[in-house]
Backbone as a printed PyTorch tensor [residue, N CA C, xyz], in Angstrom:
tensor([[[-25.3360,  -3.1420, -27.0850],
         [-24.6230,  -2.1130, -27.8200],
         [-23.4080,  -1.6690, -26.9940]],

        [[-22.3160,  -1.4810, -27.6830],
         [-21.0860,  -1.0780, -27.0170],
         [-21.1710,   0.3880, -26.6060]],

        [[-20.9070,   0.6360, -25.3420],
         [-20.9310,   1.9930, -24.8040],
         [-19.5620,   2.6270, -24.9940]],

        [[-19.4530,   3.5880, -25.9040],
         [-18.1810,   4.2370, -26.1920],
         [-17.6570,   5.0640, -25.0190]],

        [[-18.5230,   5.3980, -24.0890],
         [-18.1030,   6.1870, -22.9310],
         [-17.6920,   5.3070, -21.7510]],

        [[-17.8270,   3.9780, -21.9100],
         [-17.4310,   3.0610, -20.8430],
         [-15.9120,   3.0710, -20.6740]],

        [[-15.4650,   2.6420, -19.5150],
         [-14.0380,   2.5650, -19.2350],
         [-13.4030,   1.4770, -20.1110]],

        [[-12.1600,   1.6940, -20.4880],
         [-11.4270,   0.7670, -21.3490],
         [-11.3350,  -0.6340, -20.7340]],

        [[-11.4850,  -0.7360, -19.4270],
         [-11.4710,  -2.0540, -18.7710],
         [-12.5590,  -2.9640, -19.3430]],

        [[-13.5990,  -2.3700, -19.8980],
         [-14.6970,  -3.1360, -20.5080],
         [-14.1940,  -3.9800, -21.6850]],

        [[-13.1790,  -3.4870, -22.3790],
         [-12.6410,  -4.1660, -23.5580],
         [-11.3380,  -4.9020, -23.3230]],

        [[-10.5190,  -4.3800, -22.4330],
         [ -9.1390,  -4.8540, -22.3540],
         [ -9.0080,  -6.2680, -21.8040]],

        [[ -7.9280,  -6.9050, -22.2200],
         [ -7.4940,  -8.1560, -21.6230],
         [ -6.5280,  -7.7580, -20.5140]],

        [[ -6.8950,  -8.0210, -19.2640],
         [ -5.9980,  -7.6230, -18.1690],
         [ -4.7790,  -8.5430, -18.0950]],

        [[ -3.6750,  -7.9930, -17.6170],
         [ -2.4450,  -8.7630, -17.4110],
         [ -2.0970,  -9.6390, -18.6160]],

        [[ -1.9270,  -9.0200, -19.7870],
         [ -1.6640,  -9.8160, -20.9870],
         [ -0.2970, -10.4970, -20.9410]],

        [[ -0.1760, -11.5410, -21.7480],
         [  1.1230, -12.1770, -21.9160],
         [  2.0600, -11.1400, -22.5100]],

        [[  3.1990, -10.9830, -21.9260],
         [  4.1740, -10.0070, -22.3990],
         [  5.5350, -10.6840, -22.4620]],

        [[  6.4200, -10.1080, -23.2660],
         [  7.7710, -10.6340, -23.3890],
         [  8.7560,  -9.5900, -22.8960]],

        [[  9.9710, -10.0330, -22.6680],
         [ 11.0250,  -9.1310, -22.2210],
         [ 12.0170,  -8.9060, -23.3560]],

        [[ 12.7100,  -7.7930, -23.3180],
         [ 13.6830,  -7.4570, -24.3550],
         [ 14.7030,  -8.5790, -24.5230]],

        [[ 15.0760,  -9.1960, -23.4390],
         [ 16.1160, -10.2310, -23.5010],
         [ 15.5990, -11.6130, -23.8880]],

        [[ 14.2920, -11.7690, -24.0860],
         [ 13.7360, -13.0720, -24.4480],
         [ 14.2000, -13.5170, -25.8350]],

        [[ 14.2530, -14.7930, -26.0060],
         [ 14.6160, -15.3980, -27.2830],
         [ 13.4910, -15.1780, -28.3010]],

        [[ 13.8400, -14.7560, -29.5100],
         [ 12.8170, -14.5810, -30.5420],
         [ 12.1480, -15.9040, -30.8920]],

        [[ 12.9050, -16.9840, -30.8050],
         [ 12.3230, -18.2970, -31.0660],
         [ 11.2350, -18.5920, -30.0490]],

        [[ 11.4970, -18.2940, -28.7730],
         [ 10.4890, -18.5100, -27.7280],
         [  9.2920, -17.5740, -27.9270]],

        [[  9.5640, -16.3380, -28.3110],
         [  8.4750, -15.3790, -28.5500],
         [  7.6040, -15.8660, -29.6980]],

        [[  8.2290, -16.2720, -30.8100],
         [  7.4920, -16.7730, -31.9790],
         [  6.6240, -17.9680, -31.5850]],

        [[  7.2170, -18.9100, -30.8660],
         [  6.4830, -20.1020, -30.4330],
         [  5.3170, -19.7160, -29.5270]],

        [[  5.5580, -18.8240, -28.5840],
         [  4.4970, -18.3840, -27.6800],
         [  3.3670, -17.6790, -28.4080]],

        [[  3.7260, -16.8520, -29.3860],
         [  2.6990, -16.1420, -30.1540],
         [  1.8550, -17.1250, -30.9640]],

        [[  2.5100, -18.0860, -31.6110],
         [  1.7760, -19.0750, -32.4000],
         [  0.8980, -19.9390, -31.5070]],

        [[  1.4560, -20.4320, -30.4020],
         [  0.6920, -21.2990, -29.4950],
         [ -0.4550, -20.5620, -28.8130]],

        [[ -0.2370, -19.2840, -28.4930],
         [ -1.2660, -18.5090, -27.8100],
         [ -2.2500, -17.8260, -28.7460]],

        [[ -1.9580, -17.8490, -30.0370],
         [ -2.8250, -17.1770, -30.9990],
         [ -2.7280, -15.6650, -30.9150]],

        [[ -1.5580, -15.1590, -30.4810],
         [ -1.3770, -13.7200, -30.3110],
         [ -0.7940, -13.1000, -31.5790]],

        [[ -1.3050, -11.9560, -31.9520],
         [ -0.7650, -11.2110, -33.0870],
         [  0.1240, -10.0610, -32.6310]],

        [[ -0.0470,  -9.6560, -31.3750],
         [  0.7250,  -8.5400, -30.8110],
         [  1.0600,  -8.8700, -29.3690]],

        [[  2.2890,  -8.5470, -28.9750],
         [  2.6570,  -8.7420, -27.5710],
         [  3.4070,  -7.5140, -27.0700]],

        [[  3.0470,  -7.0700, -25.8910],
         [  3.8020,  -5.9840, -25.2780],
         [  5.1850,  -6.4860, -24.8670]],

        [[  6.1460,  -5.5840, -24.8980],
         [  7.4980,  -5.8810, -24.4350],
         [  7.6970,  -5.0610, -23.1630]],

        [[  8.1100,  -5.7360, -22.1050],
         [  8.2450,  -5.0740, -20.8100],
         [  9.6400,  -5.2570, -20.2240]],

        [[  9.9580,  -4.3470, -19.3270],
         [ 11.1460,  -4.4510, -18.4950],
         [ 10.6770,  -4.0880, -17.0900]],

        [[ 10.7500,  -5.0370, -16.1710],
         [ 10.2310,  -4.8330, -14.8130],
         [  8.7710,  -4.3900, -14.8370]],

        [[  7.9750,  -5.0110, -15.6910],
         [  6.5400,  -4.7470, -15.8720],
         [  6.2560,  -3.3610, -16.4430]],

        [[  7.2850,  -2.6230, -16.8330],
         [  7.1070,  -1.3230, -17.4870],
         [  7.1210,  -1.5450, -18.9850]],

        [[  6.1570,  -0.9880, -19.6580],
         [  6.0620,  -1.1350, -21.1040],
         [  7.2200,  -0.4150, -21.7780]],

        [[  7.9510,  -1.1370, -22.6370],
         [  9.0580,  -0.5280, -23.3730],
         [  8.9010,  -0.6870, -24.8790]],

        [[  7.9030,  -1.4710, -25.3210],
         [  7.7010,  -1.6450, -26.7550],
         [  6.5820,  -2.6160, -27.0620]],

        [[  6.3800,  -2.8420, -28.3610],
         [  5.3990,  -3.8160, -28.8550],
         [  6.0460,  -4.6020, -29.9810]],

        [[  5.6610,  -5.8650, -30.0720],
         [  6.1630,  -6.7350, -31.1200],
         [  4.9630,  -7.4130, -31.7570]],

        [[  4.9440,  -7.4470, -33.0880],
         [  3.8180,  -8.0840, -33.7690],
         [  4.2890,  -9.3250, -34.5080]],

        [[  3.3510, -10.1850, -34.8010],
         [  3.6540, -11.3920, -35.5610],
         [  4.1860, -11.0040, -36.9410]],

        [[  3.7310,  -9.8570, -37.4490],
         [  4.2130,  -9.3740, -38.7400],
         [  5.6920,  -9.0180, -38.6630]],

        [[  6.1200,  -8.4150, -37.5470],
         [  7.5380,  -8.1020, -37.3580],
         [  8.3860,  -9.3720, -37.4790]],

        [[  7.9290, -10.4300, -36.8270],
         [  8.6720, -11.6860, -36.8460],
         [  8.6000, -12.3550, -38.2150]],

        [[  7.4420, -12.3110, -38.8460],
         [  7.2790, -12.9330, -40.1640],
         [  8.1720, -12.2620, -41.2040]],

        [[  8.3770, -10.9600, -41.0720],
         [  9.2540, -10.2560, -42.0200],
         [ 10.6920, -10.7380, -41.9050]],

        [[ 11.1190, -11.0620, -40.7050],
         [ 12.4710, -11.5990, -40.5330],
         [ 12.5600, -12.9550, -41.2230]],

        [[ 11.5620, -13.7950, -41.0210],
         [ 11.5600, -15.1150, -41.6620],
         [ 11.5140, -14.9840, -43.1820]],

        [[ 10.7920, -14.0040, -43.6600],
         [ 10.6840, -13.7780, -45.1090],
         [ 12.0530, -13.4640, -45.7020]],

        [[ 12.8900, -12.7980, -44.9310],
         [ 14.2030, -12.4040, -45.4220],
         [ 15.2440, -13.5220, -45.3530]],

        [[ 14.8940, -14.6250, -44.7160],
         [ 15.8000, -15.7710, -44.6610],
         [ 15.5320, -16.6210, -45.8970]],

        [[ 16.5600, -16.9770, -46.6380],
         [ 16.3490, -17.8170, -47.8240],
         [ 15.5420, -19.0700, -47.4740]],

        [[ 14.5940, -19.4020, -48.3100],
         [ 13.6610, -20.4970, -48.0740],
         [ 14.3810, -21.8130, -47.7480]],

        [[ 15.4780, -22.0650, -48.4490],
         [ 16.1830, -23.3390, -48.2450],
         [ 16.7770, -23.4510, -46.8380]],

        [[ 16.9430, -22.3330, -46.1340],
         [ 17.4770, -22.3760, -44.7760],
         [ 16.3970, -22.6100, -43.7190]],

        [[ 15.1350, -22.4400, -44.0860],
         [ 14.0510, -22.6410, -43.1140],
         [ 14.0680, -24.0510, -42.5430]],

        [[ 14.3840, -25.0280, -43.3720],
         [ 14.3330, -26.4240, -42.9390],
         [ 15.6130, -26.8940, -42.2640]],

        [[ 16.6230, -26.0500, -42.2210],
         [ 17.8880, -26.4840, -41.6380],
         [ 18.0470, -26.0300, -40.1950]],

        [[ 17.0040, -25.5290, -39.6100],
         [ 17.0700, -25.1630, -38.2030],
         [ 17.5870, -23.7620, -37.9370]],

        [[ 17.6490, -22.9200, -38.9570],
         [ 18.0460, -21.5310, -38.7070],
         [ 16.9940, -20.9320, -37.7890]],

        [[ 17.4450, -20.3680, -36.6930],
         [ 16.4880, -19.8270, -35.7320],
         [ 16.5100, -18.3060, -35.7530]],

        [[ 15.4250, -17.7410, -35.3570],
         [ 15.2750, -16.2850, -35.3400],
         [ 16.3620, -15.5940, -34.5320]],

        [[ 16.8000, -16.2290, -33.4700],
         [ 17.7810, -15.6140, -32.5780],
         [ 19.1180, -15.3540, -33.2620]],

        [[ 19.4060, -16.0750, -34.3340],
         [ 20.6470, -15.8700, -35.0600],
         [ 20.5510, -14.6670, -35.9930]],

        [[ 19.3390, -14.1960, -36.2260],
         [ 19.1060, -13.1480, -37.2090],
         [ 18.8170, -11.7890, -36.5720]],

        [[ 18.0890, -11.7940, -35.4470],
         [ 17.6940, -10.5270, -34.8420],
         [ 17.4060, -10.7140, -33.3600]],

        [[ 16.9310,  -9.6170, -32.7250],
         [ 16.5840,  -9.6420, -31.3020],
         [ 15.2450,  -8.9400, -31.1000]],

        [[ 14.6520,  -9.1560, -29.9500],
         [ 13.3990,  -8.4780, -29.6070],
         [ 13.5980,  -6.9720, -29.7020]],

        [[ 14.6910,  -6.4750, -29.1540],
         [ 14.9460,  -5.0380, -29.1340],
         [ 15.0280,  -4.4440, -30.5430]],

        [[ 15.6430,  -5.1500, -31.4670],
         [ 15.7720,  -4.6470, -32.8380],
         [ 14.4470,  -4.6580, -33.5830]],

        [[ 13.5900,  -5.6310, -33.2900],
         [ 12.3380,  -5.7850, -34.0300],
         [ 11.1620,  -5.0010, -33.4560]],

        [[ 11.1730,  -4.7930, -32.1550],
         [ 10.0000,  -4.1880, -31.5190],
         [  9.8360,  -2.7200, -31.9110]],

        [[  8.6190,  -2.2600, -31.8140],
         [  8.3250,  -0.8420, -31.9470],
         [  8.6150,  -0.2160, -30.5910]],

        [[  9.4660,   0.7930, -30.5790],
         [  9.8750,   1.4140, -29.3120],
         [  8.9080,   2.5140, -28.8690]],

        [[  8.4230,   3.2930, -29.7810],
         [  7.5000,   4.3860, -29.4630],
         [  6.0750,   3.8560, -29.6100]],

        [[  5.4750,   3.4760, -28.5080],
         [  4.1780,   2.8160, -28.5200],
         [  3.0830,   3.7690, -28.0650]],

        [[  2.0170,   3.8270, -28.8490],
         [  0.8370,   4.5980, -28.4590],
         [  0.0820,   3.7790, -27.4210]],

        [[ -0.2250,   4.3730, -26.2970],
         [ -0.9080,   3.6770, -25.2070],
         [ -2.1510,   4.4640, -24.7980]],

        [[ -2.9660,   3.8360, -23.9740],
         [ -4.0590,   4.5520, -23.3170],
         [ -3.9410,   4.2940, -21.8270]],

        [[ -4.3130,   5.2940, -21.0250],
         [ -4.2920,   5.0770, -19.5770],
         [ -5.4730,   4.2100, -19.1580]],

        [[ -5.3450,   3.5810, -18.0240],
         [ -6.4070,   2.7130, -17.5180],
         [ -7.7050,   3.4950, -17.2950]],

        [[ -7.6230,   4.8060, -17.2190],
         [ -8.8170,   5.6460, -17.0510],
         [ -9.4810,   6.0170, -18.3890]],

        [[ -8.9110,   5.5690, -19.5040],
         [ -9.4320,   5.9300, -20.8330],
         [-10.8250,   5.3550, -21.0640]],

        [[-11.4890,   5.9370, -22.0370],
         [-12.8020,   5.4440, -22.4520],
         [-12.6280,   4.5140, -23.6570]],

        [[-13.6090,   3.7040, -23.9060],
         [-13.6180,   2.8430, -25.0880],
         [-13.4470,   3.7050, -26.3390]],

        [[-14.0820,   4.8690, -26.3680],
         [-13.9830,   5.7920, -27.5050],
         [-12.5220,   6.1300, -27.8310]],

        [[-11.6940,   6.2990, -26.8070],
         [-10.2910,   6.6460, -27.0100],
         [ -9.5640,   5.5530, -27.8050]],

        [[ -9.8740,   4.3080, -27.5130],
         [ -9.2580,   3.1860, -28.2150],
         [ -9.8060,   3.0910, -29.6420]],

        [[-11.1060,   3.2330, -29.7840],
         [-11.7280,   3.1540, -31.1060],
         [-11.1630,   4.2390, -32.0210]],

        [[-10.9650,   5.4240, -31.4920],
         [-10.3960,   6.5080, -32.2910],
         [ -8.9870,   6.1480, -32.7740]],

        [[ -8.2020,   5.5020, -31.9390],
         [ -6.8520,   5.0830, -32.3490],
         [ -6.9210,   4.0160, -33.4390]],

        [[ -7.8150,   3.0650, -33.2730],
         [ -7.9600,   2.0200, -34.2820],
         [ -8.4470,   2.6080, -35.6110]],

        [[ -9.2980,   3.6170, -35.5330],
         [ -9.8430,   4.2330, -36.7500],
         [ -8.7450,   4.8630, -37.6090]],

        [[ -7.6250,   5.2000, -37.0090],
         [ -6.5070,   5.7670, -37.7720],
         [ -5.8430,   4.7190, -38.6570]],

        [[ -6.0580,   3.4400, -38.3390],
         [ -5.5660,   2.3510, -39.1700],
         [ -4.0850,   2.0620, -39.0890]],

        [[ -3.4100,   2.5660, -38.0810],
         [ -1.9600,   2.3600, -37.9960],
         [ -1.5800,   1.0760, -37.2600]],

        [[ -2.4620,   0.5710, -36.4180],
         [ -2.1620,  -0.6320, -35.6570],
         [ -3.4570,  -1.2710, -35.1870]],

        [[ -3.3060,  -2.4710, -34.6250],
         [ -4.4700,  -3.2590, -34.2330],
         [ -4.4550,  -3.6590, -32.7700]],

        [[ -3.5570,  -3.0340, -31.9970],
         [ -3.4800,  -3.3220, -30.5650],
         [ -2.9870,  -2.0820, -29.8430]],

        [[ -3.5860,  -1.8270, -28.6730],
         [ -3.1870,  -0.6810, -27.8590],
         [ -2.9680,  -1.1680, -26.4290]],

        [[ -1.7580,  -0.9980, -25.9020],
         [ -1.5180,  -1.3530, -24.5090],
         [ -2.2310,  -0.3650, -23.5760]],

        [[ -2.6980,  -0.8860, -22.4620],
         [ -3.3350,  -0.0720, -21.4270],
         [ -2.3500,   0.0050, -20.2700]],

        [[ -2.0700,   1.2240, -19.8310],
         [ -1.0540,   1.4230, -18.8010],
         [ -1.6020,   2.2060, -17.6120]],

        [[ -0.9790,   1.9600, -16.4860],
         [ -1.1990,   2.7530, -15.2810],
         [  0.1520,   3.4040, -15.0130]],

        [[  0.3030,   4.6600, -15.4100],
         [  1.6180,   5.2990, -15.4310],
         [  2.3830,   4.6890, -16.5850]],

        [[  3.4750,   4.0090, -16.2890],
         [  4.1890,   3.2900, -17.3430],
         [  4.1590,   1.7810, -17.1110]],

        [[  3.2710,   1.3510, -16.2080],
         [  3.1120,  -0.0710, -15.9120],
         [  2.0190,  -0.6640, -16.7850]],

        [[  2.3350,  -1.7380, -17.4830],
         [  1.3700,  -2.4360, -18.3250],
         [  0.3130,  -3.1060, -17.4570]],

        [[ -0.9610,  -2.8160, -17.7380],
         [ -2.0490,  -3.4560, -16.9900],
         [ -3.0080,  -4.2090, -17.9020]],

        [[ -2.9300,  -3.9600, -19.2150],
         [ -3.8380,  -4.6340, -20.1290],
         [ -3.4930,  -4.3320, -21.5730]],

        [[ -4.2800,  -4.9110, -22.4670],
         [ -4.1430,  -4.6560, -23.8970],
         [ -5.5370,  -4.7440, -24.5140]],

        [[ -5.7680,  -3.9070, -25.5080],
         [ -7.0200,  -3.9690, -26.2680],
         [ -6.6270,  -4.1750, -27.7280]],

        [[ -7.2470,  -5.1460, -28.3710],
         [ -6.9910,  -5.4070, -29.7770],
         [ -8.2610,  -5.1910, -30.5880]],

        [[ -8.0960,  -5.1200, -31.8900],
         [ -9.2740,  -4.9800, -32.7490],
         [-10.1700,  -6.2070, -32.6110]],

        [[ -9.6020,  -7.3430, -32.2890],
         [-10.4140,  -8.5420, -32.0500],
         [-11.2700,  -8.3650, -30.8080]],

        [[-10.7120,  -7.7680, -29.7540],
         [-11.4890,  -7.4840, -28.5390],
         [-12.6580,  -6.5680, -28.8670]],

        [[-12.3950,  -5.5680, -29.6970],
         [-13.4450,  -4.6280, -30.0980],
         [-14.5300,  -5.3400, -30.8970]],

        [[-14.1370,  -6.1640, -31.8350],
         [-15.1220,  -6.9030, -32.6390],
         [-15.9880,  -7.7940, -31.7690]],

        [[-15.3710,  -8.4880, -30.8160],
         [-16.1380,  -9.3560, -29.9090],
         [-17.1400,  -8.5430, -29.0870]],

        [[-16.7190,  -7.3660, -28.6120],
         [-17.6130,  -6.5180, -27.8110],
         [-18.7790,  -6.0180, -28.6480]],

        [[-18.5620,  -5.7900, -29.9130],
         [-19.6330,  -5.3220, -30.7960],
         [-20.6730,  -6.4150, -31.0640]],

        [[-20.2420,  -7.6520, -30.9570],
         [-21.1580,  -8.7740, -31.2150],
         [-22.0320,  -9.1180, -30.0150]],

        [[-21.6790,  -8.6090, -28.8520],
         [-22.4460,  -8.9340, -27.6230],
         [-23.7010,  -8.1010, -27.5660]]])
């Protein structure tokens, strides 16, 4: 049974794959697809500055006329990480409890919460991490 009073480290993925504001959206999209990631933190000098979701990127592709998809139109010609990312990110401190993350997920606004030590990214917890912990 999942202990809601346990430290968030019980759930989090430490040192998650993160992208930088200046990274190419094409590289980010490829990395997300290859890694099976739905959410990635955006960092600058390992400091969390935003979050980017696969949905953010898919919406950009949705807005590109279908006939241009096959002609090599790349995401970088349409937008940037900075324009697409969520800038105001809800986080939990590394000292948080599992309950703190579950309460955020229960609000239904997002499916990933970065874990920080000050403003330094140290981990991420996703609804998938929570589901896996519930099955153990």
